[in-house]
N, C-alpha and C positions, 0 to 999 in steps of 0.2 A: 504494500499500500504506500502511496506517496506520502511523504512526511507532512505536507501541509494539510492533508485530510485529517490527521490526528487532532488538529486544532479546531475542527468544526465542532461546535458545542451544541449538544442536543437541547440545552436550556433555551436556545435562541431560534429553534427551528420553526416555531409557529409565527404567523404574521403578527399576532398580537404582541408577543414578547419581543420580537424584532422591533416593532413600533414603539413599545414602551421604552426599551433601552435607547433607541434612536432619539427619542424626545429627551430622555434624561442625560444623554451625552451633550446636548446643546443647551439645556436649561439646568441651572443649579438645583432647583426643586420645582416640582409640579404637583398641583392638587388633583384629587381624584376626578372631579368634574371636568377639568381641563383635559386630562388624559382620555376620559370617556368620550368627550365631544371630538377631540382631535383624531382619535383612532376609530370613532364610530362603533363603539362596543357597548354591550349591555352592562348593567351594574354587576351582575353575577359573573359574566364572562371575564370582565376586567378584573374583578376581585380575585378570581381563581388564578389568573396569570400573575397578578401582583404577588399573591401568596407564594406561588412556586418560585418566583425570583427572590422573594424575601428569604425563603427557606434555603435557597442556594447561596444566600448572603451576597447577592448582587445588587440589592437595593435596601435602603433603610427607610422605615416608616416613622413619621412624626405626627402624633395626634395632639391637637390643641383646640381650644375654643376661641373663636373670634366673636366677641360679644357673647351671645348665648348659643351660637351655632357651632357644632363640631366641624373642624377642618382637618382633613388628613392630607399630608403632603409626603412626597416620595423623593428620595435622593439616591443617585447611583453611588455605591460604595467604591472605594479604590479597587477592590478585587473585581467588582462588576465591570468597571471601566476597562480594566486590563483584559478580562475574559472576553468582553465584547469586541475590543480592538483586535485581539487574537482571532476571534471568529471572523470578523470582517476581512482581516488579512488573508485568512485561509480561503475564504470565498473568492477573493480577488485572485489568488494564486490558482485556484481551481479554474476560473474563467480564463485567465491568461495562458495557462498551460494546456488548455484544451481548445483553443481557437484554431480553426482550420487555417492553414497557411494561405495567404492571399497573394 
């Protein structure tokens, strides 16, 4: 097996998780509703993908109240950023190494 394939991370295989991490790579923190609207996901679907990324320690959850309303924000961890960068690098190598010669 090609070495770059070893860095393809199953945690990022779904469109939702790829989207979540993509947003978190460019924003320091993002709240639940922004992620839901940006990625066009249902509450339950988004919550399950966020939980999986949290369990993998790729994101950190911060819960607080703004006024009387609960507000949950998400941040990519350093480990999450590194894992996602490695995943993207592996995908890039997969594409570049399998292009037909023009």
